[in-house]
N, C-alpha and C positions, 0 to 999 in steps of 0.2 A: 551547452545548458548547464546552469550551475545546480548542484543538489543533485544531478542525475546521474546514477551511477552506470557505468558501460559494462557490456558482456564482453568478457574476452573471447566467447564464441561468434561475436561478431565482427565482420571487417569494418575498417574504419569508416566505409561509404553506409555499411549498414547501420553503424552506431549513428552517422549523421543523419540518416533517414529517420531512424527512433527518435533523435532529439528533436528535429522538426515536427514529428508525430506529437512528440510531448508538449511542445509549444501550443500547437493546434488543440490539441486536448485542454489543455491547462486555459487556454483564452476562449475559448467556443465551445467546449463540451465534446462527447463521443460522436455526436451528429457531424462534426467536422472531420473525424477521421476516416478518410476516403483517400485511397491511393492517389486520385486526380487532385485532391487538394493537396496532400504532401507534396506529391511531384511540382505542382504550380509553385509551391512556397521554396522548392530547391531550384525551380528555373529548368527542369526537365520534363520529358513526357512519362507519363504514368508508366508504361510497359518496361522503362528501365530500371523501375524500383524492384521488377520482378527477377532481376539478374542479382539482386542482393538480398531479398527477403521474398518468401516463396508466395504469399499471400498478406491478405490484411491480417490474418489471425495471428501471424508470424510477428506483425509489428505488434500487435496488442499484447502478445505474450512477451516480447522484450518489455514493453512498458510494465508490464506486471512484475517481472523479474527485477527490473530497476526499482519499482517502489518497494518490493519484500527487501532489497539491499538497503535502499534508504532508511527502513523502518529498523533494519536490522542493527545500524549504526546508531539510530538515536536509542534503540533498546539496550544496546550492548552499553551505551554511556549510563543509561539509567540505572545499571547494575551497579554502579559505584556509589548511587544516594544510599542514605540511613534508610530510605523506603522505597526499595526498589519496584515493589509492586505500584505503587502511587506514580513513582516516575515514570514508569513505562505507560500508565494509562494516561499520563499528561502527555507524553510523547506522541501516544496512539491518537489521542483527539484533536492533538495540534496538527499531526499530519492530515487527519482527514480534513480539518477545517481550512487547513492551506492548499491542500489536493483534493478537492471534492469529486471532480470527474475521476481522477485517477483511483482513488478509495473505491468508488463505484465500481470502476472497470475490474479492480481487485476482489472485490466481495460479491458483485451480484448476479455471478453465473457460475456453473460449474468450473472446476479449475482444470484445466489441461497441464497437469504436473509434468507430464512425461516431455511436454514441449517448453516447460522453462528453464532458465537457467539452472543447472544441476546446483542442489545445495541451497538456493535463495530463499526458499519456503522455510526450510529445515533453519536457516541462520536467523531468520526473524522470528521464528519460534523458541529457540532455545532459550534465550534471556525470560520470557515468559514463563517457561517451563522451571526456570532455575528459581524464580522469584515466586514460585508456588510450590516450594519444597519439592522440586524435580518429581511432582505428581502429574502425568499425563492429562490426566481426568480432571484435575483442578484446573490445568492449564487452559484446556478448552474451554471449562465453564466461565473462567475468567475471561477468556477472548469472546466467548459468546455474549457476555453481559457487556464488555465493552464495546463489542460490534452493535449490539441491540441500543445502548444509550447514544451511540455515535450517530447512527442512521436515523434514529429517531430526531436527534438533535439536527442533524442536517436538513432532512425533511420537514422540519418546523412543526413536529406533532406533539410537542410539549406546550402547556398553556403559556402565556406571555411571563405570567408571574411565577413559574416555576422555577424553584432553586435548583438547578442543575449540578451546580459544587456539591452542594449537601447530600443529593442522590447518589454521585459518585463516591463520596465519602462513606455513606452507608453501605453501598455495594461492596467497596474495596475493602470496609472492615469486617464485612460477613467472610469475605474470602482470607483476609488476616487470621480470623478467630479460629479458622481450620486448618491453617498452614501448620506443617510439622515443623 
């Protein structure tokens, strides 16, 4: 699967299972994420999956970890920009629009950090922190702003005539004016 990071903690077969789960998630949404559907797509029986991944949550955590790795790569590249905060916001918004089901999987429930690929979440957060002057509170606030704008946009909650690009600019300008 292009664009999908693989976890060094997963066996090649587990990585294949996660890649198929990602395809199902991208194509059909979270309702398609069942061990039975993944197994059908792989041409195996569902119990065979449990030899490689203990449960559906392990598949979801592998997907979330891969999503963080994808975001991290895009955010790290954005730091090279003349406007790193703006470039990270563009990358964040693009990721969510291109992968709305994965984005929701990553953000809608409590995160089982202890079951993610070690360092994946921190790697994605580090560029945001750098772009906000290494202030963890500013980084959290910027992420909260970006997530709020993004999820409202994905859910079609803004009026059709809303200038979302202008709203993003205004919000980012507020963070830039407080950066150290």
